[in-house]
N, C-alpha and C positions, 0 to 999 in steps of 0.2 A: 426096594432092593436093603437089604441086610447089610449094615458097615461091617467089613470083614475086622478080625484082632490085629493086633500090631504086627504091619508089615516089613519084612527086610527088605529094604531098597537096594537096588542093583541096577547097574547102566545096563543096556540094552544097544549091542553095538549095528546101530541100523545103518543102512546103505538106501540112498534116494537118486534115482536117473533124471538128470534135469535136460537131458538133451532133446525133447522134445517139448520142455516148457514154452508156451507163447508169451509174448510181454504181458499182454492182460490177460490174466489165468483167471479172472473172472469176467467171461466173456463180455464184451460193450459195457465195462465196466472199470474204466482206468482209475476214477477216483478210491472206489473200494480196495482194488489190486494193490496200488501204491499205499492206501494206509495199513495194510497189514504187511506190506513190504517193509516198511518201516522197522519190523522186527528183525529183519535179516540184518539191517544196518545197527542196530543198537545190540541187539545179543550176543554175537561172537566175542566183542571186547567185555562188555556188560558181564558175561558168565564166565570169562577167564579170570575177572578181578574177582567175582565171587569166591572162585576155588583157591585164587591167592589168598585172599582173607581167612576163608575155613582151614586151609593148610597152617596157616600160623596160628590160628586159634586151636586145633586140634590136639596138639601136646599140652594145651594147658587145661585141658577137659579131662576131669574127674570121675565123670560118670560113663561108666560102660556102653551103656546102650545109648545115650547120645552120642558117644565117640563113634558106635558103629554107624549108627543113622547119619553122621556127617561124612564118614566115608562114603557111604551110599550116594549121599548128595554131592559130593564132588565128583563122584563117578559120572552121576548121572549129567550135570551141568557140563561137565567137559566134552561128555557126547553131543551134545544140546550146542553148544558152541561150533563145533565140527560139522554139525548137520547144517545148520544156517551159513556156514563159513563156503558149504557147498554151492548154495542159491546166489551168494555175493559173486562167486568164481564164474558162474554161468551169465551175470547178467550183460558184460561187457560181448557176448556173443548176440544178444538181441540190441547192441547198439548204446546201452546205458553202461557207462563207468561210473560206479560208485564211490571209489576212492576218494575224491575230495571229500565227502562226508564222513565216511567212514575216517579218515584221519583225524576229523572234529572229535568224533566220538574217543578214539584212540587217546588223543589229547587229555579230554576229560578224566578217564579211568586210571591212564597210568601217570598224568603229572598232576592232577587236582586232587584226585582220589587215590594216588599211589603211594608209594612207601616214602617213611619221610625218616631217613637214619640219624638226623642232626637231633632227633628229639632223645630226650632223657630216656632211661629206662621206663619209669612210670608215663612218662610223655606217651612212650610207642604203645605202651598197655592201653591207655585210655584212648588213644587214635584208633588202635583195634577195635577197642568196644564201640567207638563210635561209627565204623565201618559194618559191625557186625548188625547195628541195629537200623543202620542204612540197607543192607543187604534184607533183611526182614520186613522193612517196608517195601521194597521193590518186589519181595515176593508173594507180599498180599497183592500186587498189581497184577503180577503175573498166575496167582490163582484166580482173581477174578476173569483174566482173559482167559485162562484155560478152562474154567467151568463154563464162559460162553461159548468157546468154540465146540467145545462138546454138546453143546444145546443150540449149533446154529442151523435149522434144516434151510435156511432161505440161502446160502451157499450152495447145497445140494440142489435146491431148484433152480438156481442160476447156472447149475453146469460148472461149476467150478472144477479147475483141474484135480484130478483124482490124488494125483501123487502129492501136490502142496496141501490138499485137504489132509491125506494121509500125514504128512510132516508135522502140520499144525495140530492135528489133534493128539497124535503120539506125543507131542511136546507138551500139549496142554494137559494130557492125563497124567504126564510124570509130574507138571508142576502142583497138579491136585494131589498126587500120590503123596509128594513128599512136602506139603504145602505148610507144616508145622515143624518143620526141621529149624529154620532159620529164626523163627520165634522163639524155640525153646531155647538155641544156643544165646539169643541175646538175652534171655531170663538168667541164663546160667550165669552170665557174667554181669548183668545188671538190668534185674528187673523193674525198675522204676519208670513209673506212668510218664513223666517227664521226657524221657530218652526216648520212650517210644513213639509219643507225640512229636517231638523235636524233629526225629530222623524223618516222620511223615510228610511235615511240613516243609522239608529239604527236599526229601527225593519226588514228592508229588508234583508240585509246580515244574521240578527240573524236567522228568521224565515228559511231561505236558509239552513243554518248549521245545525239547528236541524232536517230539514226535511232531509237531506244526511243522519245525524247520525240515525235517527228513521228508515228508510228504509233499512239500513245496519242491525241495530239491529233486525229487523223483520225477515229479510230472514237469517240472521246467527244462528236464534232461530225457525225457520220454521221445526218442526219434519218431514215436508214432502218433504224438500229439503236435497240434500246431503250435508254432514258436509263442511264447509268451502265454502259456496254459497256467493258470493259477488255482488251487483248489477254493472253493467256496463253502460257506455253511450251507448253503443250499445242497451243495453234493452231498454233504454230512448228512443232512435230514434225509433225503432222498434213499442214501444206502442205508441209514437204521431203518426207515419205512419198510423196506424190501428184506430186513433181516439179514443184511451184510455185515453189519458193524454193530459194536454194542451201543445202546443208547445213553444218552445222556444221564436219566433218571436212574438206570440200571448200575451206571459207573459210581452215581452221588450215594445210592445206597449202601453199596458195597464200603466205598471210601467211607462213610458214618460209622460204619460197624467197627473199624479201624481203632476208632475215637474213642471206644465203649470202653471204661475201665475193666468191664467183664469180659471181653474179647477174648477168642480163640480161633484159630485158624480152621477149627474143623466147621466153623460155621458157614465157611465159603467153599462151595462145592461138594462133592460126593466121593467118597474113596471106593465104594462099590461100583460106581459109574466109571471112573478111572480106569480102574482095574479090569473092568469087563471090557473098556475099549482096546485095552494093551492087548487082550487076549485073542482080539478079532483083528489088530492093525497088522494091513499088510507087511511093513517094513518091519514091526516089532516081531510077528510070527517068522519071518525070514532071519531075523537075528535069532531067535531061539533056536 
């Protein structure tokens, strides 16, 4: 596919109906289902935090094209948060209350990573730049996941729920579509290699820990599983073998690219593929 010229990012006002969503929307695969369900636990609060950080940065950006990209990024991330919030709201109907774990996630983004008004003006600016570097690091991970979900025939072969697949692929496509924005914003304020690497050393392990905790929580509280069910590495290996989850080597190769001095996000995924999916996504088509 030929990569398109510079895109104008715009939010798509998508809607999803979860009334028929089963607990295990990847049939007979509770582990794979819940590994992907962790996205719904983390993303609403995380993407609202992205928006708050970028709204603070926007008045300080003196590059008109970058400012336009930031406005598009904020709009898309706000819609992502609401789309995943819809799944969270549906989970109690299947007998799983996500609120105890969501409260932990909210505490991280609002208390640990939230605003610090007691800082000096210079201190607040430095803290904002650190937040932007963390967003850029996390956006690398979401671009990795977006590229994977757009190229995951294993989920189709497993007869995964079509509405959930569309949510994940619509979101993944937009993550690939806007994958350069957070990186460009970080470089606009501070392009030093050390800043970028330090942020990933914080964001990467934190995401991994929260993901493991999230899947443990979901499986422990899944009313359709025996009490005391726990995820195992064997579950992960089997799911990867079926193409239901990204494998460890794919993740490691992607993460290693971020640490290369000459890295740029266009190395992750294909804009042309993302735009092609958005042109056929049922939810995106309905929004258009």
